[in-house]
MIMAR-256430 format. One record per atom (N, C-alpha, C): residue number from 1; residue in one letter; atom name; x, y, z. Coordinates in Angstrom, 1 decimal. Atoms other than C-alpha are relative to their C-alpha. Last residue first. Example, Ala and Ser with C-alpha at 12.3 -4.5 7.8 and 13.67 -1.06 7.14 Angstrom:
(2, "S", "N", (-0.9, -1.1, 0.0)),
(2, "S", "CA", (13.7, -1.1, 7.1)),
(2, "S", "C", (-0.8, 1.1, 0.8)),
(1, "A", "N", (0.9, -1.2, 0.0)),
(1, "A", "CA", (12.3, -4.5, 7.8)),
(1, "A", "C", (0.9, 1.2, 0.0)),
//
This chain:
(162, "X", "N", (-0.5, -1.8, 0.1)),
(162, "X", "CA", (4.4, 16.9, 10.4)),
(162, "X", "C", (-1.2, 0.5, 0.7)),
(161, "X", "N", (0.9, -0.7, -0.1)),
(161, "X", "CA", (3.9, 12.7, 11.3)),
(161, "X", "C", (0.7, 1.8, 0.0)),
(160, "X", "N", (-0.1, -1.0, -0.4)),
(160, "X", "CA", (6.3, 9.6, 10.6)),
(160, "X", "C", (-1.6, 1.5, 0.0)),
(159, "X", "N", (-0.7, 0.3, -1.6)),
(159, "X", "CA", (5.7, 6.1, 10.5)),
(159, "X", "C", (0.2, 1.3, 0.6)),
(158, "X", "N", (0.7, 0.9, -0.9)),
(158, "X", "CA", (5.7, 6.2, 6.6)),
(158, "X", "C", (0.5, 0.5, 1.0)),
(157, "X", "N", (0.0, 1.2, 0.6)),
(157, "X", "CA", (7.5, 9.3, 5.5)),
(157, "X", "C", (-1.1, -0.8, 0.7)),
(156, "X", "N", (0.2, 0.9, -0.8)),
(156, "X", "CA", (8.5, 13.0, 6.3)),
(156, "X", "C", (-0.7, -1.1, -0.6)),
(155, "X", "N", (-0.5, 0.1, -1.5)),
(155, "X", "CA", (10.1, 15.8, 5.1)),
(155, "X", "C", (-0.5, -0.7, 0.7)),
(154, "X", "N", (1.1, 0.1, -1.1)),
(154, "X", "CA", (9.2, 15.7, 1.2)),
(154, "X", "C", (1.1, -0.2, 1.6)),
(153, "X", "N", (-0.8, -0.3, -0.4)),
(153, "X", "CA", (11.2, 15.9, -2.4)),
(153, "X", "C", (-0.8, 0.4, 1.9)),
(152, "X", "N", (0.9, -0.5, -1.2)),
(152, "X", "CA", (10.2, 13.8, -4.4)),
(152, "X", "C", (0.6, 0.4, 0.7)),
(151, "X", "N", (-0.1, -1.7, -0.3)),
(151, "X", "CA", (12.8, 13.3, -7.2)),
(151, "X", "C", (-1.5, 0.4, 0.5)),
(150, "X", "N", (1.2, -0.4, 0.5)),
(150, "X", "CA", (11.8, 9.6, -7.4)),
(150, "X", "C", (-0.4, 1.6, -0.4)),
(149, "X", "N", (-0.6, 0.4, 0.5)),
(149, "X", "CA", (15.2, 8.6, -5.7)),
(149, "X", "C", (-1.3, -0.3, -1.6)),
(148, "X", "N", (-0.7, -0.7, 1.1)),
(148, "X", "CA", (14.5, 10.9, -3.6)),
(148, "X", "C", (0.3, -0.4, -1.4)),
(147, "X", "N", (0.8, -1.4, 0.6)),
(147, "X", "CA", (11.1, 9.7, -2.6)),
(147, "X", "C", (1.4, 0.2, -0.9)),
(146, "X", "N", (0.9, 0.8, 1.5)),
(146, "X", "CA", (12.8, 5.6, -2.4)),
(146, "X", "C", (-0.9, 1.9, 0.1)),
(145, "X", "N", (-0.4, 0.5, 1.4)),
(145, "X", "CA", (15.5, 7.7, -0.1)),
(145, "X", "C", (-0.9, -0.5, -1.0)),
(144, "X", "N", (0.0, 1.6, 0.1)),
(144, "X", "CA", (13.5, 9.5, 2.2)),
(144, "X", "C", (0.7, -0.2, -1.1)),
(143, "X", "N", (0.9, 0.7, 0.1)),
(143, "X", "CA", (14.1, 13.4, 2.3)),
(143, "X", "C", (0.3, -1.6, 0.0)),
(142, "X", "N", (0.8, 0.7, -1.0)),
(142, "X", "CA", (16.3, 15.2, 4.4)),
(142, "X", "C", (-0.9, -1.1, -0.5)),
(141, "X", "N", (-1.1, 0.8, -0.5)),
(141, "X", "CA", (19.2, 16.8, 2.1)),
(141, "X", "C", (-0.9, -1.5, 0.6)),
(140, "X", "N", (-1.3, 0.5, 1.1)),
(140, "X", "CA", (17.0, 18.0, -0.9)),
(140, "X", "C", (0.8, -0.5, 0.9)),
(139, "X", "N", (0.6, 1.6, 0.6)),
(139, "X", "CA", (14.1, 18.8, 1.6)),
(139, "X", "C", (0.9, -0.9, -1.0)),
(138, "X", "N", (0.3, 0.9, -1.3)),
(138, "X", "CA", (16.3, 20.9, 3.9)),
(138, "X", "C", (-0.5, -1.2, -0.8)),
(137, "X", "N", (-1.5, 0.6, -0.3)),
(137, "X", "CA", (17.7, 22.6, 0.7)),
(137, "X", "C", (0.0, -1.5, 1.0)),
(136, "X", "N", (-0.7, 1.4, 0.7)),
(136, "X", "CA", (14.8, 23.0, -0.1)),
(136, "X", "C", (0.7, -0.4, -0.2)),
(135, "X", "N", (-0.1, 1.6, -0.6)),
(135, "X", "CA", (13.2, 24.8, 2.8)),
(135, "X", "C", (0.4, -1.1, -0.9)),
(134, "X", "N", (-1.3, 0.5, -1.4)),
(134, "X", "CA", (14.3, 28.1, 1.9)),
(134, "X", "C", (0.0, -0.9, 0.8)),
(133, "X", "N", (-1.2, 0.6, 0.8)),
(133, "X", "CA", (12.4, 28.2, -1.7)),
(133, "X", "C", (0.7, -0.2, 1.0)),
(132, "X", "N", (-0.5, -0.8, -0.7)),
(132, "X", "CA", (8.8, 28.1, 0.3)),
(132, "X", "C", (1.6, -0.6, -0.9)),
(131, "X", "N", (-0.8, -1.2, 1.0)),
(131, "X", "CA", (6.9, 26.5, -2.3)),
(131, "X", "C", (0.9, 1.1, 0.5)),
(130, "X", "N", (0.4, -1.4, -0.4)),
(130, "X", "CA", (6.5, 23.3, -0.2)),
(130, "X", "C", (0.8, 0.7, -1.3)),
(129, "X", "N", (1.1, -0.1, -0.5)),
(129, "X", "CA", (6.2, 19.6, -0.9)),
(129, "X", "C", (-0.6, 1.0, 0.2)),
(128, "X", "N", (-0.7, -0.3, -1.3)),
(128, "X", "CA", (9.2, 19.6, -3.8)),
(128, "X", "C", (-2.0, 0.2, 0.9)),
(127, "X", "N", (1.3, -0.5, -0.5)),
(127, "X", "CA", (8.5, 17.7, -7.2)),
(127, "X", "C", (0.1, 0.5, 1.6)),
(126, "X", "N", (0.3, 0.2, -1.4)),
(126, "X", "CA", (11.7, 17.5, -9.0)),
(126, "X", "C", (-1.2, 0.7, 0.5)),
(125, "X", "N", (0.2, -1.4, -0.3)),
(125, "X", "CA", (11.1, 17.5, -13.1)),
(125, "X", "C", (-0.3, -0.6, 1.7)),
(124, "X", "N", (-0.9, -0.9, 0.8)),
(124, "X", "CA", (11.6, 14.4, -15.0)),
(124, "X", "C", (0.5, 0.9, 1.3)),
(123, "X", "N", (0.4, -0.9, 0.4)),
(123, "X", "CA", (9.5, 11.9, -12.0)),
(123, "X", "C", (1.5, 0.7, -1.1)),
(122, "X", "N", (-0.6, -1.0, -0.8)),
(122, "X", "CA", (10.9, 8.3, -11.5)),
(122, "X", "C", (-0.7, 1.6, -0.7)),
(121, "X", "N", (-0.9, -0.4, 0.7)),
(121, "X", "CA", (8.7, 5.9, -14.0)),
(121, "X", "C", (0.6, 1.0, 0.8)),
(120, "X", "N", (0.5, -1.5, -0.3)),
(120, "X", "CA", (6.0, 3.9, -11.9)),
(120, "X", "C", (1.4, 0.3, -0.4)),
(119, "X", "N", (0.6, -0.9, 1.5)),
(119, "X", "CA", (6.6, 0.5, -14.0)),
(119, "X", "C", (-0.3, 1.3, 0.7)),
(118, "X", "N", (-0.9, -0.4, 1.1)),
(118, "X", "CA", (9.0, -0.5, -10.6)),
(118, "X", "C", (-0.6, 0.4, -1.7)),
(117, "X", "N", (-0.6, -1.5, -0.6)),
(117, "X", "CA", (6.3, 0.0, -8.1)),
(117, "X", "C", (0.8, 0.3, -1.3)),
(116, "X", "N", (0.5, -1.0, 0.7)),
(116, "X", "CA", (4.2, -2.7, -9.8)),
(116, "X", "C", (0.5, 1.5, 0.0)),
(115, "X", "N", (-1.1, -0.2, 0.8)),
(115, "X", "CA", (6.7, -5.7, -8.5)),
(115, "X", "C", (-0.4, 1.4, -1.2)),
(114, "X", "N", (0.4, 0.9, 0.9)),
(114, "X", "CA", (5.7, -5.4, -4.9)),
(114, "X", "C", (0.3, 0.5, -1.8)),
(113, "X", "N", (1.4, -0.5, 0.3)),
(113, "X", "CA", (8.1, -4.2, -2.9)),
(113, "X", "C", (-0.7, -0.7, -1.2)),
(112, "X", "N", (-0.4, -0.6, 1.4)),
(112, "X", "CA", (10.6, -6.7, -1.6)),
(112, "X", "C", (-1.6, 0.9, -0.1)),
(111, "X", "N", (0.4, 0.8, 1.2)),
(111, "X", "CA", (10.5, -7.1, 2.3)),
(111, "X", "C", (0.2, 0.5, -1.6)),
(110, "X", "N", (-0.8, 0.9, 0.3)),
(110, "X", "CA", (12.5, -5.9, 5.2)),
(110, "X", "C", (-0.4, -1.0, -1.2)),
(109, "X", "N", (0.3, 1.1, -0.6)),
(109, "X", "CA", (9.7, -4.3, 6.8)),
(109, "X", "C", (0.9, -0.8, -0.6)),
(108, "X", "N", (0.1, 0.3, -1.8)),
(108, "X", "CA", (10.9, -1.1, 7.1)),
(108, "X", "C", (-0.2, -1.3, 0.3)),
(107, "X", "N", (-1.6, -0.4, -0.7)),
(107, "X", "CA", (12.2, -1.0, 3.3)),
(107, "X", "C", (-0.1, -0.3, 1.6)),
(106, "X", "N", (-0.4, 1.5, 0.4)),
(106, "X", "CA", (8.5, -2.4, 2.2)),
(106, "X", "C", (1.3, -0.2, 0.8)),
(105, "X", "N", (0.6, 0.7, -1.1)),
(105, "X", "CA", (7.1, 1.0, 4.2)),
(105, "X", "C", (0.7, -1.8, -0.2)),
(104, "X", "N", (-0.6, -0.4, -0.8)),
(104, "X", "CA", (9.6, 3.2, 1.8)),
(104, "X", "C", (-0.7, -0.8, 1.8)),
(103, "X", "N", (-1.1, 1.2, -0.4)),
(103, "X", "CA", (8.5, 0.8, -1.2)),
(103, "X", "C", (0.8, 0.5, 1.2)),
(102, "X", "N", (-0.2, 1.5, 0.2)),
(102, "X", "CA", (4.9, 1.5, -0.4)),
(102, "X", "C", (1.5, -0.5, 0.1)),
(101, "X", "N", (0.9, 0.6, -0.8)),
(101, "X", "CA", (4.9, 5.0, 0.0)),
(101, "X", "C", (0.8, -1.0, 0.4)),
(100, "X", "N", (-1.1, -0.1, -0.7)),
(100, "X", "CA", (7.5, 5.6, -2.9)),
(100, "X", "C", (-0.6, -0.4, 1.5)),
(99, "X", "N", (-1.3, 1.4, -0.1)),
(99, "X", "CA", (5.3, 3.9, -5.0)),
(99, "X", "C", (1.0, 0.4, 1.2)),
(98, "X", "N", (0.5, 1.7, -0.4)),
(98, "X", "CA", (2.3, 5.7, -3.9)),
(98, "X", "C", (1.0, 0.1, -0.2)),
(97, "X", "N", (0.3, 0.1, -1.2)),
(97, "X", "CA", (4.1, 9.2, -4.2)),
(97, "X", "C", (-0.6, -0.8, 0.3)),
(96, "X", "N", (-0.8, 0.6, -0.9)),
(96, "X", "CA", (4.8, 8.2, -7.4)),
(96, "X", "C", (0.4, 0.1, 1.3)),
(95, "X", "N", (-0.3, 1.6, 0.2)),
(95, "X", "CA", (1.6, 7.5, -8.8)),
(95, "X", "C", (1.3, 0.1, 0.9)),
(94, "X", "N", (0.8, 1.0, -1.0)),
(94, "X", "CA", (0.6, 10.8, -7.2)),
(94, "X", "C", (0.6, -1.4, -0.2)),
(93, "X", "N", (-0.2, -0.3, -1.5)),
(93, "X", "CA", (3.3, 12.7, -9.3)),
(93, "X", "C", (-0.9, -0.5, 1.2)),
(92, "X", "N", (-1.5, 0.5, -0.6)),
(92, "X", "CA", (2.8, 11.1, -12.3)),
(92, "X", "C", (0.7, 0.2, 1.3)),
(91, "X", "N", (-1.0, -0.6, 0.8)),
(91, "X", "CA", (-1.0, 11.4, -12.7)),
(91, "X", "C", (1.7, -0.6, 0.9)),
(90, "X", "N", (-0.9, -1.2, -1.0)),
(90, "X", "CA", (-2.9, 8.5, -11.2)),
(90, "X", "C", (0.8, 0.9, -0.9)),
(89, "X", "N", (0.6, -0.6, 0.1)),
(89, "X", "CA", (-4.9, 6.1, -13.4)),
(89, "X", "C", (0.3, 1.4, 0.8)),
(88, "X", "N", (0.2, -0.4, 1.2)),
(88, "X", "CA", (-2.8, 3.7, -14.0)),
(88, "X", "C", (-0.6, 1.1, -0.1)),
(87, "X", "N", (-0.2, -0.9, 0.1)),
(87, "X", "CA", (-2.3, 3.2, -10.5)),
(87, "X", "C", (0.0, 0.4, -1.3)),
(86, "X", "N", (0.8, -0.7, 1.7)),
(86, "X", "CA", (-4.9, 0.7, -9.7)),
(86, "X", "C", (0.9, 1.6, 0.0)),
(85, "X", "N", (0.6, -1.3, -0.2)),
(85, "X", "CA", (-2.8, -1.3, -7.0)),
(85, "X", "C", (-0.3, 0.8, -1.2)),
(84, "X", "N", (0.9, -0.2, 1.5)),
(84, "X", "CA", (-2.2, -5.2, -7.1)),
(84, "X", "C", (-0.6, 1.8, 0.3)),
(83, "X", "N", (-0.8, 0.3, 1.0)),
(83, "X", "CA", (0.7, -6.5, -4.4)),
(83, "X", "C", (-0.8, 0.6, -1.4)),
(82, "X", "N", (-0.9, -1.0, 1.2)),
(82, "X", "CA", (0.3, -3.8, -2.0)),
(82, "X", "C", (0.2, -0.6, -1.3)),
(81, "X", "N", (1.2, -1.4, 0.4)),
(81, "X", "CA", (-2.9, -5.7, 0.5)),
(81, "X", "C", (0.5, 0.9, -1.1)),
(80, "X", "N", (1.6, 0.2, 0.6)),
(80, "X", "CA", (-1.4, -9.4, -0.3)),
(80, "X", "C", (-0.3, 1.4, 0.1)),
(79, "X", "N", (-0.2, 0.4, 1.2)),
(79, "X", "CA", (2.6, -8.1, 0.1)),
(79, "X", "C", (-1.8, -0.3, -0.1)),
(78, "X", "N", (-0.4, -1.2, 1.3)),
(78, "X", "CA", (2.0, -6.2, 3.3)),
(78, "X", "C", (-0.5, -0.3, -1.4)),
(77, "X", "N", (1.1, -0.1, 1.2)),
(77, "X", "CA", (-0.1, -8.7, 5.1)),
(77, "X", "C", (0.3, 1.0, -0.8)),
(76, "X", "N", (0.7, 0.5, 0.1)),
(76, "X", "CA", (2.9, -10.3, 7.3)),
(76, "X", "C", (-1.3, 0.2, -1.4)),
(75, "X", "N", (-0.8, 0.9, 1.5)),
(75, "X", "CA", (5.0, -8.0, 7.3)),
(75, "X", "C", (-0.7, -1.2, -0.5)),
(74, "X", "N", (-1.0, 0.8, -0.7)),
(74, "X", "CA", (2.4, -6.1, 9.4)),
(74, "X", "C", (0.6, -0.3, -1.1)),
(73, "X", "N", (-0.3, 1.0, 0.7)),
(73, "X", "CA", (0.6, -3.1, 8.0)),
(73, "X", "C", (1.1, -0.7, 0.4)),
(72, "X", "N", (0.5, 1.4, -1.0)),
(72, "X", "CA", (-0.5, -0.3, 10.3)),
(72, "X", "C", (0.3, -1.6, -0.7)),
(71, "X", "N", (-0.7, 0.4, -1.5)),
(71, "X", "CA", (1.9, 1.9, 8.7)),
(71, "X", "C", (-0.7, -0.8, 1.0)),
(70, "X", "N", (-1.8, 1.4, 0.1)),
(70, "X", "CA", (0.8, 1.0, 5.4)),
(70, "X", "C", (0.7, 0.1, 1.4)),
(69, "X", "N", (0.3, 1.5, 0.8)),
(69, "X", "CA", (-3.2, 2.3, 6.2)),
(69, "X", "C", (1.3, -0.7, 0.1)),
(68, "X", "N", (0.9, 1.0, -1.4)),
(68, "X", "CA", (-2.2, 5.0, 8.3)),
(68, "X", "C", (-0.1, -1.2, -0.7)),
(67, "X", "N", (-0.7, -0.2, -0.9)),
(67, "X", "CA", (-0.3, 6.8, 5.4)),
(67, "X", "C", (-0.4, -1.2, 1.0)),
(66, "X", "N", (-1.1, 1.2, 0.7)),
(66, "X", "CA", (-2.9, 5.9, 2.7)),
(66, "X", "C", (0.9, -0.5, 1.1)),
(65, "X", "N", (1.0, 1.9, -0.3)),
(65, "X", "CA", (-5.3, 7.8, 5.0)),
(65, "X", "C", (1.2, -1.4, -0.8)),
(64, "X", "N", (-0.2, -0.4, -1.4)),
(64, "X", "CA", (-2.5, 11.1, 4.9)),
(64, "X", "C", (-0.7, -1.9, 0.4)),
(63, "X", "N", (-1.2, 0.5, -0.3)),
(63, "X", "CA", (-2.3, 10.5, 1.6)),
(63, "X", "C", (-0.1, 0.0, 1.1)),
(62, "X", "N", (0.1, 1.1, 0.1)),
(62, "X", "CA", (-6.0, 11.1, 1.3)),
(62, "X", "C", (1.6, -0.8, -0.2)),
(61, "X", "N", (0.5, 1.4, -1.0)),
(61, "X", "CA", (-5.7, 13.5, 3.1)),
(61, "X", "C", (0.0, -0.7, -0.3)),
(60, "X", "N", (-0.7, 0.3, -1.2)),
(60, "X", "CA", (-2.8, 15.3, 1.1)),
(60, "X", "C", (-0.9, -0.5, 1.5)),
(59, "X", "N", (-0.9, 0.7, -0.3)),
(59, "X", "CA", (-4.3, 15.3, -1.9)),
(59, "X", "C", (0.5, -0.6, 1.3)),
(58, "X", "N", (-0.2, 0.2, -1.0)),
(58, "X", "CA", (-7.4, 17.6, -1.6)),
(58, "X", "C", (1.0, -0.9, 0.3)),
(57, "X", "N", (-0.4, -0.8, 0.4)),
(57, "X", "CA", (-8.9, 17.6, -5.1)),
(57, "X", "C", (1.0, 0.9, 1.3)),
(56, "X", "N", (0.2, -0.8, -1.0)),
(56, "X", "CA", (-9.1, 14.2, -5.0)),
(56, "X", "C", (0.1, 2.0, -0.6)),
(55, "X", "N", (1.0, -1.0, 0.2)),
(55, "X", "CA", (-9.8, 12.6, -8.1)),
(55, "X", "C", (0.0, 1.0, 0.9)),
(54, "X", "N", (0.0, -0.9, 1.5)),
(54, "X", "CA", (-6.6, 10.7, -8.7)),
(54, "X", "C", (-0.7, 1.0, 0.0)),
(53, "X", "N", (-1.1, -1.1, 0.5)),
(53, "X", "CA", (-6.1, 9.9, -5.1)),
(53, "X", "C", (0.2, 0.6, -1.1)),
(52, "X", "N", (0.4, -1.9, -0.4)),
(52, "X", "CA", (-9.9, 8.6, -4.8)),
(52, "X", "C", (1.0, 1.2, 0.0)),
(51, "X", "N", (0.8, -0.6, 1.0)),
(51, "X", "CA", (-8.6, 5.5, -7.1)),
(51, "X", "C", (-0.4, 1.6, 0.5)),
(50, "X", "N", (-1.0, -0.2, 1.5)),
(50, "X", "CA", (-5.4, 4.9, -4.8)),
(50, "X", "C", (-1.3, 0.5, -0.9)),
(49, "X", "N", (-0.5, -1.1, 0.4)),
(49, "X", "CA", (-8.0, 5.1, -1.7)),
(49, "X", "C", (1.0, 0.6, -1.1)),
(48, "X", "N", (1.4, -1.1, 0.1)),
(48, "X", "CA", (-10.6, 2.4, -3.2)),
(48, "X", "C", (0.8, 1.5, 0.5)),
(47, "X", "N", (0.2, -0.5, 1.3)),
(47, "X", "CA", (-7.2, 0.4, -3.7)),
(47, "X", "C", (-1.3, 1.4, -0.1)),
(46, "X", "N", (-1.2, -0.8, 0.5)),
(46, "X", "CA", (-6.0, 0.9, -0.3)),
(46, "X", "C", (-0.3, -0.2, -1.2)),
(45, "X", "N", (-0.1, -1.8, -0.1)),
(45, "X", "CA", (-9.5, 0.1, 0.9)),
(45, "X", "C", (1.1, 0.8, -0.5)),
(44, "X", "N", (1.2, -0.8, 0.7)),
(44, "X", "CA", (-9.9, -3.2, -0.9)),
(44, "X", "C", (0.3, 1.8, 0.5)),
(43, "X", "N", (-0.3, -0.4, 1.6)),
(43, "X", "CA", (-6.4, -4.2, 0.1)),
(43, "X", "C", (-1.1, 0.7, -0.5)),
(42, "X", "N", (-0.9, -1.1, 0.7)),
(42, "X", "CA", (-7.0, -3.5, 3.7)),
(42, "X", "C", (-0.2, 0.5, -1.3)),
(41, "X", "N", (1.1, -1.5, 0.5)),
(41, "X", "CA", (-10.1, -5.6, 3.8)),
(41, "X", "C", (0.8, 1.3, -0.3)),
(40, "X", "N", (0.4, -0.9, -1.1)),
(40, "X", "CA", (-7.9, -8.7, 3.5)),
(40, "X", "C", (-0.9, 1.5, -0.3)),
(39, "X", "N", (0.0, -0.9, 0.3)),
(39, "X", "CA", (-8.0, -11.0, 0.1)),
(39, "X", "C", (-0.9, 1.0, 1.5)),
(38, "X", "N", (-0.6, -0.4, 0.9)),
(38, "X", "CA", (-6.4, -14.0, 0.9)),
(38, "X", "C", (-0.5, 1.4, -0.6)),
(37, "X", "N", (-1.0, 0.3, 0.1)),
(37, "X", "CA", (-6.8, -14.0, 4.7)),
(37, "X", "C", (0.5, 0.4, -1.6)),
(36, "X", "N", (-0.4, -0.6, -1.0)),
(36, "X", "CA", (-10.4, -13.1, 5.0)),
(36, "X", "C", (1.8, -0.1, -0.6)),
(35, "X", "N", (0.1, -1.3, 1.1)),
(35, "X", "CA", (-11.1, -15.0, 1.8)),
(35, "X", "C", (0.5, 1.1, 1.1)),
(34, "X", "N", (-0.9, 0.4, 1.1)),
(34, "X", "CA", (-9.6, -18.3, 4.0)),
(34, "X", "C", (-0.4, 1.7, -0.9)),
(33, "X", "N", (-1.5, -0.2, -0.4)),
(33, "X", "CA", (-11.4, -17.0, 7.1)),
(33, "X", "C", (0.8, 0.0, -1.3)),
(32, "X", "N", (0.0, -1.8, -0.3)),
(32, "X", "CA", (-14.9, -16.0, 5.2)),
(32, "X", "C", (1.3, 0.0, 0.6)),
(31, "X", "N", (0.4, -1.3, 1.3)),
(31, "X", "CA", (-15.0, -19.5, 3.6)),
(31, "X", "C", (0.9, 1.1, 0.4)),
(30, "X", "N", (-1.1, 0.5, 0.9)),
(30, "X", "CA", (-13.9, -21.9, 6.8)),
(30, "X", "C", (0.5, 1.1, -1.3)),
(29, "X", "N", (0.0, 1.6, 0.8)),
(29, "X", "CA", (-16.7, -20.3, 9.0)),
(29, "X", "C", (1.3, -0.1, -0.8)),
(28, "X", "N", (0.4, 0.1, 1.3)),
(28, "X", "CA", (-15.5, -17.5, 11.5)),
(28, "X", "C", (-0.1, -0.9, -0.6)),
(27, "X", "N", (1.2, -0.2, -0.1)),
(27, "X", "CA", (-15.1, -17.3, 15.2)),
(27, "X", "C", (-0.6, 0.4, -1.3)),
(26, "X", "N", (0.6, -1.2, -0.3)),
(26, "X", "CA", (-11.2, -16.9, 15.1)),
(26, "X", "C", (-1.9, 0.4, -0.1)),
(25, "X", "N", (-0.4, -0.9, -1.1)),
(25, "X", "CA", (-10.7, -19.9, 16.7)),
(25, "X", "C", (-0.4, 1.5, -0.1)),
(24, "X", "N", (0.7, -0.1, -0.8)),
(24, "X", "CA", (-13.0, -21.6, 14.2)),
(24, "X", "C", (0.6, 0.9, 1.5)),
(23, "X", "N", (1.3, -0.6, 0.4)),
(23, "X", "CA", (-11.2, -20.8, 11.2)),
(23, "X", "C", (-0.7, 0.2, 1.1)),
(22, "X", "N", (-0.9, -1.2, 0.3)),
(22, "X", "CA", (-7.7, -22.4, 12.4)),
(22, "X", "C", (-1.4, 1.1, 0.7)),
(21, "X", "N", (-0.1, -0.9, -1.3)),
(21, "X", "CA", (-9.8, -25.2, 13.5)),
(21, "X", "C", (0.9, 1.4, -0.1)),
(20, "X", "N", (1.3, -0.5, -0.3)),
(20, "X", "CA", (-11.5, -25.5, 9.9)),
(20, "X", "C", (0.1, 0.4, 1.7)),
(19, "X", "N", (0.8, -1.2, 0.2)),
(19, "X", "CA", (-8.2, -25.3, 8.6)),
(19, "X", "C", (-0.9, 0.5, 0.6)),
(18, "X", "N", (-0.7, -0.8, -0.2)),
(18, "X", "CA", (-6.4, -28.1, 10.4)),
(18, "X", "C", (-0.6, 1.7, -0.3)),
(17, "X", "N", (0.4, 0.0, -1.6)),
(17, "X", "CA", (-9.2, -30.4, 9.9)),
(17, "X", "C", (0.7, 1.6, 0.5)),
(16, "X", "N", (1.3, 0.1, -0.2)),
(16, "X", "CA", (-8.7, -29.7, 6.1)),
(16, "X", "C", (-0.3, 0.4, 1.5)),
(15, "X", "N", (0.1, -1.4, -0.1)),
(15, "X", "CA", (-4.9, -29.7, 6.5)),
(15, "X", "C", (-1.2, 0.5, 0.2)),
(14, "X", "N", (-0.9, -0.7, -0.7)),
(14, "X", "CA", (-5.2, -33.5, 7.5)),
(14, "X", "C", (0.1, 1.8, -0.1)),
(13, "X", "N", (0.9, -0.2, -0.8)),
(13, "X", "CA", (-7.9, -34.3, 5.2)),
(13, "X", "C", (0.4, 0.8, 1.1)),
(12, "X", "N", (0.2, 1.3, -0.5)),
(12, "X", "CA", (-5.4, -33.1, 2.5)),
(12, "X", "C", (-1.0, 0.0, 0.9)),
(11, "X", "N", (-0.4, -0.3, -1.3)),
(11, "X", "CA", (-6.4, -30.2, 0.5)),
(11, "X", "C", (0.6, -1.7, 0.9)),
(10, "X", "N", (-0.3, 2.0, -1.0)),
(10, "X", "CA", (-7.8, -30.2, -2.8)),
(10, "X", "C", (1.1, 0.3, 0.9)),
(9, "X", "N", (-1.5, 0.3, -0.3)),
(9, "X", "CA", (-8.7, -26.2, -4.0)),
(9, "X", "C", (-0.2, -1.8, 1.4)),
(8, "X", "N", (-0.7, 1.1, -1.1)),
(8, "X", "CA", (-12.0, -25.3, -5.0)),
(8, "X", "C", (1.3, -0.5, 0.1)),
(7, "X", "N", (-1.2, 0.6, 0.2)),
(7, "X", "CA", (-13.5, -22.0, -6.4)),
(7, "X", "C", (-0.1, -1.4, 1.2)),
(6, "X", "N", (-0.8, 1.0, -1.1)),
(6, "X", "CA", (-17.2, -21.2, -6.1)),
(6, "X", "C", (1.4, -0.3, -0.6)),
(5, "X", "N", (-1.3, 1.2, 0.4)),
(5, "X", "CA", (-19.2, -18.9, -7.7)),
(5, "X", "C", (0.5, 0.2, 0.7)),
(4, "X", "N", (0.7, 1.0, 0.9)),
(4, "X", "CA", (-22.7, -16.9, -6.8)),
(4, "X", "C", (1.3, -0.7, -0.8)),
(3, "X", "N", (-1.1, 0.8, 0.6)),
(3, "X", "CA", (-21.7, -14.7, -4.0)),
(3, "X", "C", (-0.7, -1.2, -0.9)),
(2, "X", "N", (0.0, 1.2, -0.1)),
(2, "X", "CA", (-24.2, -12.1, -3.2)),
(2, "X", "C", (0.9, -0.9, -0.8)),
(1, "X", "N", (-0.5, 0.2, 1.6)),
(1, "X", "CA", (-22.8, -8.6, -2.2)),
(1, "X", "C", (-0.4, -1.8, 0.0)),
//
């Protein structure tokens, strides 16, 4: 993609030297290094996956990819990557699944979830990850807190595999 616009920030000469040094240490020019810090590739990938989730006939695969991306995020990356996800096009179940996954990762990192999570209203009707009635009690008792608060009843979450 051709870059046709620019922004300017004011820094001291010492700050500029420090930023340039840090960029050189990564093998990037200053612009690429700063952009990578402000707009990491995981941010674009997570937004792409959120859009895919809306149209997917097999959401479990998209949710698994979202899981893997969130699981790999560090505390330093989390806020920048998750701060503005396109959830308005998701149905209520998918929006709540995504919000619960992000809330769970935030709790594990000891950080606040992004503000958009609060705008996703919990489900009015409970949703279970299985149709098997014999497993529902197990799911009711063992679903992670962020999922339970949203009336989603699942057996595993970020960092777990079933």
